[in-house]
Phi, psi and omega in degrees: 000133181287159179301320182294334185291337184256006180280149175284168177303317181297319180292320177298313180298322180297317178298315181296313183295336180295338176249333179291344176301333179288330171296319178299313178302316182299309186281340169293322175296326178288319185285326185304318183277348194303316184270357186252314187299319179303317179294322179296314182294318185280311188274320184267320180272340174085019178270167183288166177297327178297315179295321178299317178292324180295323178299318177294317184292335180305322180296317181296319179293321178296320178295314181301314184287330184265348185301310180299323180291328179297319178294319179297317179295322179296324176295323187271318185261344186098144184294330182299313182294324179292320177298316180297318176297317181299319180293324176296319177298317178299314179299322179297327177297324177294317179299316180293327177292322176297316178298323178297320179295321180291335182257022185296342177281354173239085192306317182294321177294316179300317180296319180297320178295319177297316180299317178297319178297321179294323178293317176300318182294321179298315177293320178299322178298311183294319180293313185293313185287317178294316179297318180297318180297313180294323177299313178299318179298325181286327185275345178242355174094160186295334181292341182255019181303316181299320180296318180296312181295324179295313179295325177298320178293320178298315179298319180298308186291321179295318180295318179294323183295321181269342185295313184298309179295325178294322178297320178297316180297313180297324177293322178295323184277318190233000185079193181305324182297340180295301181288325182294323177296320178295319178299316180296317180296316179296324177298314180291314181297317180296318178301315180296316180297317181294323182296335182273352181271151180293141176283160170252146183291144176282128183294127177282161178137164180285125179267135181281156178301152185301323183295334176285325173301313180301318183296336182270338185244356189295325180292322175297317179295320180295319176298319177298315181301315177295319180292336181287340184302321179301316176299318183296316184286332176289307185293329185268322192243000184294326178295316178293326178298314178297317181296323182294339181250011180057038176256156171247163177105018180297324180297322179293323177297319176296322177298317179294322175301312179296320180297315178300318179300309185290318181299313181291318181298317182279326186273333188234005180301329181294342181292340178298315178291323185287316187251349182097145185295325184290318178296316179296321179298317181299314179295318181297317182292325175298316180296316179297316180298318179298319179296318180293320177295324178295318177296317181303318184261003186296138175243012177208161183297320186294330177290322175296319179300315178297317179298320179295318178297315179295320180295315178298316179295321180292316182290336190309315186261001183297311182298307181293324183293312177289327180296321177302316181288325181296315183287344175289344183285349184229165174289165185300325182291349179245009185290329177296317177298317180296317181293318179295317179295315179300314182295332181298332179291331174294315177300318181295317180299315180291323181294326181275339185302312184301302182295320180293316178296324178299320177295318179298317180299319180296330183263321188235004175094168187298321184294335185299331183293331181283326173292315179299318179296320178299320179293323177294320177295324175297323174297320176298322177299315179298317178297318180293323176298319177295320177297322178295322177295319179289328185300326182280355186244357180215152180292156182295316184246126176261164182278164182290344185261004184286000000 
């Protein structure tokens, strides 16, 4: 019996949180600039709103492109070293943002420094979050994969939720250097904390080519990408949705969305292990779809609030539930690659939501994005149903020579 098998729930959570804290540092670094940088680029540097949006998007593209490589590196070098590299990259983004603020009287130089910082942050995000998750999976064992991924999501969402308002406050008090200095400090502190923790051994064994990893997890990732659309349209467009109907209370709807996410993640995450990730995903996607349809047809604020809560609760377990099943498709020595590839579909879904939804709004109005998102979630349900059919006909882990 493994050491992790005899630990209590509290002991397991303590072990997991000891490394998931690096995910928190990472996503707090991501959240801090979100509400500040567009205004700095547009109002202080004098660039267009398009350029301001592009600066934000650079990070998402860097994360998307580096996510699969982060998992591959974690498999080869060990998750601790990848986390340490990721935290340094996050810290470097803070340093470059400080330099950009100091060079604000030379707008093109300042913009270039910000762009470089966003690229560093994107790579830092993929390295830190993928490495932390794999590190947690290694220290508590494969039976606790769902628990690790769930806690990783809680850390991510909590950090993002407090990051944006904290960034605004720090910007008001100290300017760009306020939030950027905190990002730099967290990078250094996180690197030091990670360096003092024990490494986990890199699993020996023959690693399959990367394209085979992709072939085994892409359907899980595609289902995740479709399921992520509901999260994207709520977080990005709910404020505009309320404004288009002359309603107030968009912030409360976002709060209810967050509340639904956290309540379900903490209260029902254990059901992934009990009933299996695919069954939990199917129920979650139905709940998310119902919430989006309710928002689409809502004729009052309270119906939107209920829909937001249902959408948050439904989306909450999609990532960990499908992720548990995705990493089962490969041997332990390839799980980092599988996790990184799978997670990249979430980045892709969020990255495409904004521009595609913007086109829909221009042609069919604000409400159309919620119907479109519901249809995408329904597509995720269909993919997951197909995965469940396949699940009963093939073993979870195939050999390296197949």
